[in-house]
C-alpha positions as CSV (number, residue, x, y, z in Angstrom):
1,M,-5.3,17.8,-5.1
2,P,-1.8,16.2,-4.9
3,T,-0.5,16.3,-1.4
4,K,2.1,18.8,-0.4
5,R,5.5,17.3,0.6
6,V,7.0,18.5,3.8
7,D,10.2,17.8,5.7
8,A,8.7,15.7,8.5
9,E,7.8,12.3,7.1
10,V,5.2,9.9,8.5
11,T,7.3,6.8,9.0
12,T,6.8,3.2,10.1
13,F,7.7,1.3,13.2
14,R,7.7,-2.5,13.3
15,T,9.1,-5.2,15.5
16,G,8.2,-8.7,14.4
17,V,4.9,-9.4,12.7
18,R,3.0,-6.6,14.4
19,F,3.5,-2.9,14.3
20,S,4.6,-1.5,17.7
21,P,3.1,1.8,18.9
22,P,5.1,4.8,17.7
23,P,6.6,7.1,20.4
24,P,4.4,10.0,21.7
25,F,6.2,12.7,19.8
26,F,5.5,10.7,16.6
27,N,1.8,10.5,17.4
28,I,1.7,14.3,17.8
29,A,3.5,14.8,14.5
30,C,1.2,12.4,12.6
31,N,-1.9,14.0,14.0
32,S,-0.7,17.5,13.1
33,L,0.3,16.5,9.6
34,S,-3.1,14.9,9.1
35,I,-4.8,18.1,10.0
36,L,-2.5,20.5,8.2
37,Y,-1.4,18.7,5.1
38,N,-4.0,16.0,4.3
39,S,-5.9,17.5,1.4
40,S,-6.1,14.0,-0.1
41,M,-9.4,12.6,-1.4
42,I,-8.2,9.2,-0.1
43,K,-9.4,9.2,3.5
44,E,-8.8,5.6,4.5
45,V,-6.6,2.6,3.4
46,K,-8.0,-0.9,3.9
47,I,-6.1,-4.1,3.4
48,F,-7.8,-7.3,2.3
49,N,-6.6,-10.7,1.2
50,R,-7.5,-12.3,-2.1
51,F,-10.1,-14.6,-0.6
52,N,-11.9,-11.6,0.8
53,M,-12.0,-9.9,-2.6
54,E,-13.0,-13.1,-4.4
55,M,-16.0,-13.6,-2.0
56,F,-17.0,-9.9,-2.5
57,A,-17.0,-10.5,-6.3
58,R,-18.9,-13.8,-6.1
59,T,-21.6,-12.4,-3.8
60,N,-22.0,-9.1,-5.7
61,G,-20.5,-7.1,-2.9
62,L,-22.4,-8.8,0.0
63,N,-21.2,-7.1,3.3
64,F,-18.6,-5.0,1.4
65,P,-18.2,-2.0,3.7
66,Y,-17.6,0.8,1.2
67,N,-19.7,2.7,-1.3
68,Y,-17.0,4.8,-3.0
69,W,-13.6,3.2,-3.3
70,H,-10.5,2.6,-5.5
71,L,-8.5,-0.6,-5.7
72,I,-4.9,-1.7,-6.1
73,S,-5.0,-5.4,-6.9
74,I,-1.7,-7.3,-6.5
75,H,-1.1,-10.8,-7.9
76,S,1.7,-13.2,-8.9
77,G,0.6,-14.0,-12.4
78,D,-3.0,-15.0,-11.7
79,P,-4.9,-11.7,-11.8
80,L,-8.1,-11.4,-9.9
81,I,-9.3,-8.7,-12.2
82,N,-11.1,-9.7,-15.4
83,P,-14.0,-8.1,-17.2
84,Q,-16.6,-9.8,-15.1
85,V,-15.0,-9.0,-11.8
86,R,-14.3,-5.4,-12.9
87,H,-18.0,-5.0,-13.7
88,I,-19.1,-6.3,-10.3
89,F,-16.6,-4.1,-8.5
90,E,-17.8,-1.1,-10.5
91,K,-21.4,-1.9,-9.6
92,I,-20.5,-1.8,-5.9
93,G,-18.7,1.5,-6.0
94,C,-15.2,1.0,-7.4
95,H,-14.3,4.1,-9.3
96,G,-10.9,3.1,-10.5
97,L,-8.4,0.2,-10.2
98,I,-5.0,-1.1,-11.3
99,S,-3.8,-4.7,-11.3
100,V,0.0,-5.1,-10.6
101,E,2.0,-8.3,-10.9
102,F,5.0,-8.9,-8.6
103,W,6.1,-11.6,-6.3
104,D,6.6,-11.4,-2.5
105,M,10.4,-11.2,-2.2
106,T,13.1,-9.1,-0.6
107,L,16.8,-8.6,-1.1
108,K,17.5,-11.5,1.2
109,D,15.5,-14.1,-0.7
110,K,15.8,-12.7,-4.2
111,A,18.5,-15.1,-5.4
112,A,16.8,-18.2,-4.0
113,V,13.4,-17.3,-5.4
114,L,14.7,-16.5,-8.9
115,K,16.8,-19.7,-8.9
116,D,13.7,-21.8,-8.4
117,Y,11.3,-19.5,-10.3
118,P,13.3,-17.6,-12.9
119,N,10.2,-16.0,-14.3
120,A,9.1,-14.5,-11.0
121,N,8.5,-10.7,-11.3
122,V,10.4,-8.6,-8.8
123,F,8.8,-5.4,-7.7
124,S,10.4,-2.6,-9.8
125,K,10.7,1.1,-9.9
126,K,8.3,1.0,-12.9
127,D,5.8,-0.8,-10.7
128,A,6.3,1.8,-8.0
129,A,5.8,4.7,-10.4
130,R,2.6,3.1,-11.7
131,I,1.2,2.9,-8.1
132,I,2.2,6.4,-7.3
133,N,0.6,7.7,-10.6
134,F,-2.6,5.9,-9.6
135,L,-2.6,7.5,-6.2
136,D,-2.0,10.9,-7.7
137,K,-5.0,10.4,-10.0
138,V,-7.2,9.3,-7.1
139,Q,-6.1,12.4,-5.2
140,K,-7.5,14.6,-7.9
141,D,-11.0,13.1,-7.4
142,N,-13.6,15.4,-6.0
143,K,-15.1,12.9,-3.6
144,D,-13.7,11.2,-0.5
145,S,-12.6,7.6,-1.2
146,T,-11.3,4.5,0.5
147,L,-8.3,2.9,-1.0
148,V,-8.5,-0.9,-1.0
149,V,-5.4,-2.9,-1.4
150,H,-5.2,-6.7,-1.7
151,C,-2.6,-9.3,-2.4
152,H,-2.8,-13.1,-1.7
153,A,-2.6,-13.1,2.1
154,G,-3.2,-9.4,2.8
155,I,0.0,-9.2,4.8
156,S,3.3,-8.4,3.0
157,R,2.9,-6.9,-0.4
158,S,-0.4,-5.2,0.2
159,G,0.9,-4.2,3.7
160,A,3.8,-2.4,2.0
161,V,1.7,-0.6,-0.6
162,G,-0.9,0.3,2.1
163,T,1.7,1.6,4.5
164,F,3.2,3.7,1.7
165,A,-0.3,5.0,0.7
166,C,-1.0,6.0,4.3
167,D,2.4,7.9,4.3
168,Y,2.0,9.4,0.9
169,C,-1.6,10.6,1.4
170,R,-0.9,12.0,4.9
171,L,-3.4,9.8,6.7
172,N,-3.4,9.1,10.4
173,Y,-0.9,6.3,10.9
174,N,-2.4,5.1,14.2
175,E,-5.8,4.7,12.6
176,F,-4.2,2.9,9.7
177,L,-2.7,0.3,12.1
178,K,-5.9,0.0,14.0
179,N,-7.8,-0.9,10.8
180,N,-5.0,-3.2,9.5
181,P,-3.4,-4.8,12.6
182,C,-1.9,-7.9,10.9
183,I,0.2,-6.4,8.1
184,H,3.9,-7.1,7.8
185,A,5.1,-4.9,5.1
186,N,7.6,-6.2,2.5
187,S,10.7,-4.0,3.1
188,H,11.8,-3.9,-0.5
189,V,8.4,-2.9,-1.8
190,L,8.1,-0.2,0.8
191,R,11.6,1.2,0.3
192,T,11.3,1.2,-3.5
193,L,8.0,3.1,-3.4
194,R,9.5,5.7,-1.0
195,E,12.6,6.0,-3.1
196,V,10.6,6.6,-6.3
197,A,8.4,9.1,-4.5
198,H,11.6,10.9,-3.1
199,M,10.5,10.2,0.5
200,T,13.1,9.3,3.1
201,P,12.6,8.7,6.9
202,D,13.9,11.6,9.0
203,F,15.1,9.6,12.0
204,G,15.9,6.1,13.2
205,T,15.9,2.8,11.5
206,H,12.5,1.4,10.7
207,D,12.7,-2.4,10.3
208,G,16.0,-2.2,8.4
209,I,14.5,-0.3,5.5
210,D,17.0,2.5,5.9
211,N,19.9,0.2,6.2
212,M,19.5,-1.8,2.9
213,E,22.3,-1.7,0.4
214,G,20.3,-0.4,-2.5
215,T,17.2,-2.0,-4.0
216,L,16.6,-5.1,-6.0
217,N,16.8,-3.0,-9.2
218,D,20.2,-1.4,-8.4
């Protein structure tokens, strides 16, 4: 079932490359929301890098920790997903996936990146809508699932999509950080996803996301 939107949003707190612990009142809010509003069939979000996923594919899922899962595969023009890889992932329990192409850039470095790489794909509201539609589809599944997200390094782009998915699916934020301690979410990707989903933080400034002057697509 799609999750019910409420006024209190699960938000992100970051300083530097690691997420800092949220304040106590935030922990209580997150735990309460997880209990009251998480009717999601996505019960966990796990971030991997591309090398991890390639090795799982090459070894037919050796040591892959999940039996029932869905995948958001992020790439920069060299997709991991092909018919062979898709078949392997399906054999080891993947029940749905999307492959999304966009580069790791923010408002600050957009001009420089596009100057050197004019064909670079900027994360767009269309990309955001596609990810949100995929999450909504998975939510309607009748079996608990793990959402796996990967990009090249498993830090920035996948970190942003994973953070949003945790937020959107009303998962426990502290557990998400515990399971994914090294993410550093791309601020533009995260803000665009929240914007398209009509989600806005309720308080404070979270890594500058609330201060940005629009998005890359404005």
